[in-house]
C-alpha positions in Angstrom: 67.4 -60.2 4.1 65.5 -63.3 3.6 66.7 -66.5 2.0 64.6 -65.8 -1.2 66.2 -62.3 -1.5 69.7 -63.8 -1.1 68.9 -66.5 -3.7 67.5 -63.8 -6.1 70.6 -61.6 -5.6 72.9 -64.6 -6.3 71.0 -65.5 -9.4 71.1 -61.8 -10.6 74.9 -61.7 -10.0 75.5 -65.0 -11.8 73.2 -63.8 -14.6 75.2 -60.5 -14.9 78.5 -62.4 -15.0 77.1 -64.8 -17.7 75.8 -61.9 -19.8 79.2 -60.1 -19.4 81.0 -63.2 -20.5 78.7 -63.7 -23.5 79.1 -60.0 -24.4 82.9 -60.4 -24.4 82.7 -63.6 -26.5 80.4 -61.9 -29.0 82.7 -58.8 -29.2 85.7 -61.1 -29.9 83.7 -63.1 -32.4 82.6 -59.8 -34.2 86.3 -58.7 -34.3 87.3 -62.1 -35.8 84.6 -61.9 -38.4 85.6 -58.4 -39.4 89.3 -59.5 -39.7 88.2 -62.5 -41.8 86.1 -60.3 -44.0 89.0 -57.9 -44.6 91.3 -60.9 -45.4 88.8 -62.3 -47.9 88.4 -58.9 -49.5 92.2 -58.4 -49.8 92.7 -61.9 -51.2 89.9 -61.4 -53.7 91.4 -58.0 -54.8 94.8 -59.7 -55.4 93.5 -63.0 -56.8 91.4 -61.5 -59.6 94.4 -59.7 -61.3 96.6 -62.8 -60.8 94.0 -65.0 -62.4 93.8 -62.6 -65.4 97.6 -62.7 -65.7 97.6 -66.5 -65.4 95.0 -66.7 -68.2 97.1 -64.5 -70.4 100.2 -66.6 -69.7 98.3 -69.8 -70.6 97.1 -68.2 -73.9 100.7 -67.2 -74.7 102.0 -70.6 -73.9 99.4 -72.2 -76.1 100.4 -70.0 -79.0 104.1 -70.9 -78.5 103.2 -74.6 -78.3 101.4 -74.3 -81.6 104.5 -72.7 -83.2 106.7 -75.5 -81.7 104.3 -78.1 -83.1 104.6 -76.6 -86.6 108.4 -76.5 -86.3 108.5 -80.2 -85.1 106.3 -81.2 -88.1 108.6 -79.4 -90.5 111.7 -81.0 -88.9 110.1 -84.5 -89.1 109.4 -83.9 -92.8 112.9 -82.8 -93.5 114.2 -85.8 -91.6 112.1 -88.2 -93.7 113.2 -86.5 -96.9 116.9 -86.8 -95.8 116.4 -90.5 -95.0 114.8 -91.1 -98.4 117.6 -89.2 -100.1 120.2 -91.2 -98.2 118.6 -94.4 -99.2 118.4 -93.3 -102.9 122.1 -92.3 -102.9 123.1 -95.6 -101.2 121.1 -97.5 -103.8 122.4 -95.5 -106.7 126.0 -95.3 -105.9 126.5 -98.1 -103.3 126.3 -101.1 -105.7 128.6 -99.6 -108.4 131.1 -98.4 -105.8 131.3 -101.9 -104.4 131.8 -103.3 -107.9 134.6 -100.7 -108.6 136.3 -101.5 -105.3 136.1 -105.3 -106.0 137.5 -104.7 -109.6 140.3 -102.6 -108.2 141.1 -105.3 -105.6 141.2 -107.9 -108.3 143.4 -105.8 -110.6 145.8 -105.2 -107.7 146.0 -108.9 -106.8 146.6 -109.8 -110.5 149.4 -107.3 -110.8 151.1 -108.3 -107.6 151.3 -112.1 -108.4 154.8 -113.4 -108.7 155.9 -115.4 -111.7 156.1 -119.2 -111.4 159.1 -120.5 -109.5 159.7 -117.4 -107.5 159.3 -117.7 -103.8 158.6 -115.2 -101.1 161.2 -114.7 -98.4 160.2 -116.7 -95.3 158.4 -114.6 -92.7 159.9 -116.0 -89.5 163.6 -116.6 -89.5 166.2 -117.0 -86.9 169.6 -115.7 -88.1 168.7 -116.4 -91.7 167.4 -119.9 -91.3 163.9 -121.2 -91.6 162.0 -122.2 -88.6 160.9 -125.9 -88.4 157.5 -126.5 -89.9 157.6 -123.4 -92.2 156.7 -124.0 -95.8 157.6 -122.0 -98.9 154.9 -119.9 -100.5 153.2 -121.2 -103.6 152.5 -119.4 -106.9 148.9 -118.6 -105.9 150.1 -116.3 -103.1 148.8 -118.6 -100.3 150.2 -121.5 -98.2 150.2 -125.0 -99.7 
């Protein structure tokens, strides 16, 4: 064999190894692409119904939120009406009730006044004696 034939044989062997390596890589790539295609198909088959269900759920939630908004508006109206009623009742009955209470207090004070010359018992005593600095009560019901 000549040097050219050996070189040709080596190139042919390396070429065959390279083609075999590329064929293996292409087969693996084809398998990976098939697996990815199956995965995308499976995800698509499951995602479409899920998106439909999610859309229905969002529509139901929107309906419920509209109902809650109506209820909230009604509660707010009732609250404002109750506040107005409370203010009206306080205005209508509050003033007269204060006046009646003041009148009752005045009548009670007038009825509990002691006649002139009578003296209340001293508040602080030690064995029946007055403490130093304690003054007798006056007719007006207060201290002199």
